[in-house]
C-alpha positions, 0 to 999 in steps of 0.5 A, a space after each residue: 684106480 685099477 683096471 677090471 681086467 675083464 679079459 681074464 675072465 670067461 664070457 659067461 663070468 663077464 655076462 653074469 657079472 654085468 647082469 648082477 651089477 644091473 640087478 644091484 639097485 632096488 629101483 631096477 628090481 622094482 622095474 623087473 617086478 613090475 614088468 613081470 606083474 603086467 606080463 606085457 610090453 609097457 610104454 610109459 607106465 613105468 614112471 608112474 609106478 616108481 617114486 623117481 623122476 622120469 630121467 632117473 627111471 630112463 637111466 635105470 631102464 638103460 642099465 637093464 637094457 644094456 645088461 640084456 634083462 629087458 628089451 625095448 622096441 620103438 613104437 611111435 614116439 615111445 619105447 616099449 619095454 618087456 622082459 628078455 626071457 633069454 637072459 633070464 634063462 641064462 640067469 636061471 641056468 647059472 643059479 640052478 648050477 650053483 644050487 645043485 652043486 651046493 646041495 650035493 656039496 659036503 663042506 663044513 
């Protein structure tokens, strides 16, 4: 299998690609939507919200955290998760730029 050669792309391109990859699973979308709905840090309730095993949910949380989409803080023996608003500002700016360009484009 070939290498991805990420060094040939800008930091922004690599960051958006990592975010998009993390959002590429419906369980992760469900986790994001749940965190948005409760609008607070959640320590253990996420497993109860999904039809997945605790280990599977933990793996999805790890992927979301690695992409910077959520933040996790250790409180006692639990890790509490919440939305990382800074990353979503980056996503918003990126897609806003695309929408603005497409809206003003005179192609096909």
